[in-house]
N, C-alpha and C positions, 0 to 999 in steps of 0.2 A: 634771491639765493634759497630762502625757504621753499619757494615753489619748486625749484629745481631739486631739492632734496625728497619733496613729497613725491614728485614724479618718479624720481629713482627708486625711491621704496615702494612705491605703488607697482612699478615694473618689476623689482625683484620679488615682490609678493605673488605676483602673477606667475612669475617663472618657476617660483617654489612650488606652488599649487599643481602646476602642470607637471613638474618632475616627480612628485610624490604620487606614483601610481598605486591605486587602492588594489590589493591582492585579491583575486578571485579563486574560490575554493571548489574544485568540481566534486561530484559525487564519488563517494569511497569506491574504489575499484572493485572490491569484492561484491559489494552491494549492487552496483551497476552491472557487473557480470551475470549476477543472479535475477535481477529483477526488471531490467531494461528491456521489455519486450518489444518487438517491431511489428508492424502491420503484416498481416498473413497468420499471426499467431491465434490459435483458438483452443478451446477446451470443450470436451463432451462429457456431461455429467448425467448419471442415473439418480433419479431421486427414488431411492429403493422403497419408501414407504407408499408411494403412490405409483410407481411404475413409470413416471414420466421421464422423458429424456430432453435436456436442455443444452443448447449450445451457447458457450460464453466466448465471445471473440473480441479481440483488440479493435476497437472501433475509432480510437483517436489518441494521439500523443502530442502533449503541449509542453514546450521548452521555454522556461522563464527564468528569472533570477530574483533572489532576495538580497536583503541587507543584514549583516551580522551586528552584533552590539556596537551601538554608537556610530553605525555606519562606517565601522572600521575595516570592513571587508564584505565583498559580495560572494555569493554562492550560487551554484546552478541548482535548478528544480526541474525535474522530470515527472510530469503528470500524465497517467494513463488512464483512460475510460475502457472499460470492459463492458459491453452489452451483453444481457441475457436474453435469448429467445428459444421458446419451446419449440421442438422441431418434429415431434411426432403426432402433430396434428395436421389437418387439411390446410389450415390457415396458420401462419407463424404468428405467434403471440409473444410481444414482449414481456419479459418477467421481472426486469430491472437492471441495475447497474451496479458494477464495482468500480470503485475508484482508488486507484494506487498511486502514491506519491513517494518518490525517494529524493533526498537531498542530504549533503554532507555525509554522515554516517548513520542517517536516521531514515526510518521506514514506518509509512502510514497507510492504512487501507480502510476503507468504509464501504458499507453496502446500503443500497436504496432498493428495497423490495417493495414495489406498490400494492402488492395483494394484501398488505397488512394495513388496518386503519390507521396505525401509527407506524410509519415507515422505520425499518431498522435503520440505525445509524450508528453502527458498530464500529468504533475506531481503535486501531492499535497504533502506539507510538513507541518505537524502539530505538535505543541508542546503543553506540559502541558496538557496531556490526565488526564481528570478526569470523569470518567463514571457516577458517581453520580450526578454531577452538570451539566455538559455540555460535549459535546464530545471533542471539542478542543477550548482552549482559545485564542490561538496564531497561525497565520499562516504567511507563507512567499510567495513571488511570486513562480510560476505564477498563483496560485488560486487567482482570484479578490475578491471574498466575499464568506462568509459561513453564512447561515442561518439555524437556529434550527427549524424544523417544528413539532417535536414530532410524532404523529400517521400519517401515509400517506397511500393513496389508490394506488395500481398500479398492473396491470396485473391480476385484481380480487381478490387481496389479500391485507389485512391490515398490515402493517409495523409500528413496534414502534421504538422509538429511532432514528429517521431519521433526518439527516442534510443534506443541500443542497449546493454543491461546484459549484461556477460558474466560467467559464474559458474562456477567450478571448485572450490568449497569452500575451506577455509581456506588462504590463501597460505603456501607454504613446505612444504606436507604433499603427498604423492603424492595424486592424485585420478583418479577414474574418471568424474567429471562434466564435462561440457563443454555447459553451456546458455546460450542466448541469449533475451533478453526484449526485444522491440520494443515500447516503450511510447509512447504518444502522449497529449498533454495534451488532445486532442479525444475520443479513444475509450477511453482507458486501455491496453488491450493489443491491438496490431495483429497481433502474431505471437508464438508461444512455442515454441522449439525446444529440445527435452529429449533429451540423449544421456548415458547412463549404462551404460558397459561391463560392469560388474559384474552389474548387473540385467538386461542385454540390453534396455534401454529406448531406443527412438529413435522420437520423436514430433515432429511438426511441425504444430501449430496455427495456422491462419490464419483470420482473421476475414472472413466473408463477408456477415454482416447484423447489424444492431444496432438497438436503440433505447434512448436515453438520456434520463432524467429527472434534471433537476438543480433 
């Protein structure tokens, strides 16, 4: 009798586990609409201090998933790799990569620029995306501040929905960096200003042409 009860209880537990489907949370609709780029997307930048012209193109898109707190839910993750190549030289030269990740209502980007002895690993984590009101209401280190500027001029173009992220490495520590990222929900990056006194890096990338597939 005990054996029958044990088998019945085990069967009931198995059925309960299968019937409790874990919720999956997609990427926020506004965030996905703004930053989920597809193959064929590219951006052409003029580095105005040197006169160099660089092409940034979407080289890979990876889809994965993660687990929420206590594995109580899953969520979709979209990771995009954007490769930078200098195009105004006889031989194409890879300049680095951007990595863009979107999940839930969160946005993250970082840069890997190999011409620096210590590669830039600038990350921005933003939460509470609300495209209609303001791009991001809450942010965490290492971005120091975010300012909404609306319409902005760069590279001979006018961009809407622009916000500026300022980066000086970890707050409270001496820093040689003073970087500004002019991001737009329309084109991703309208301008990128890099200043690193230790590495003697001073660059000002301004977007001049682009083609975006979503």
